[in-house]
C-alpha positions in Angstrom: 14.6 -1.0 -10.3 11.4 -1.2 -8.4 8.3 -1.6 -10.6 4.8 -0.7 -9.2 2.7 -3.8 -9.9 -0.8 -2.9 -8.6 -2.5 -0.3 -6.4 -5.6 -1.4 -4.3 -7.5 1.5 -2.7 -9.8 1.3 0.3 -13.4 2.1 -0.3 -13.1 5.7 0.9 -10.0 6.2 -1.2 -8.2 7.4 2.1 -5.7 4.4 2.2 -4.2 2.2 -0.4 -1.8 -0.7 -0.8 0.8 -0.8 -3.5 2.8 -3.9 -4.4 6.2 -3.7 -6.1 8.4 -5.9 -8.1 12.0 -5.3 -7.1 13.4 -6.6 -10.4 15.5 -9.1 -8.5 13.1 -11.9 -7.7 11.6 -10.1 -4.6 8.4 -8.3 -4.0 7.0 -6.0 -1.5 4.1 -3.9 -0.4 3.4 -0.6 1.2 0.2 0.8 2.8 -0.3 4.6 2.8 -3.1 6.6 4.4 -4.3 10.2 3.7 -3.1 12.5 6.4 -3.8 16.2 6.9 -1.6 18.5 8.9 -2.7 22.0 9.7 -0.1 24.5 8.9 -0.5 27.7 10.6 0.1 29.9 7.6 -1.1 27.8 4.8 -4.0 25.9 6.3 -4.6 22.3 6.0 -2.2 20.2 4.0 -3.1 16.9 2.6 -0.6 14.2 1.8 0.2 10.4 1.9 1.7 8.9 5.0 3.3 5.5 4.9 1.4 3.3 7.6 3.0 -0.1 6.9 6.1 -1.1 4.9 6.7 -4.7 4.3 9.8 -6.8 4.0 10.7 -8.7 1.0 8.8 -11.9 -0.3 9.8 -14.5 -2.9 6.6 -13.9 -5.0 3.9 -11.5 -5.5 1.3 -13.9 -4.2 3.1 -14.2 -0.9 3.4 -10.5 -0.6 -0.4 -10.1 -1.1 -1.3 -12.9 1.3 0.8 -11.3 4.1 -0.7 -7.8 3.2 -4.3 -9.2 3.5 -3.5 -10.9 6.9 -2.0 -7.6 8.3 -4.3 -5.0 6.9 -8.0 -5.4 8.0 -9.8 -3.3 5.4 -7.8 -5.0 2.6 -9.4 -8.5 3.6 -12.9 -7.0 2.4 -11.4 -5.9 -0.9 -11.6 -8.6 -4.0 -8.1 -9.7 -5.0 -7.0 -8.3 -8.4 -6.4 -10.4 -11.4 -2.7 -11.2 -11.5 
């Protein structure tokens, strides 16, 4: 079962990266961004859209290293205490 380990928000809180422990020795991450669709009958609808889904990593540290190398805004955010 996948367990959410950590959530890092971009400064404007319109994007975030979540790190997951898959419970089998593997880890991954996903970047999501706030998206807005204009629905003709309902008006604007806001939701989270996946913008990057990683592969699997042998450690949480390896997943974070790769996330920071791929996601520009994440490089400017301090690393959380693990």
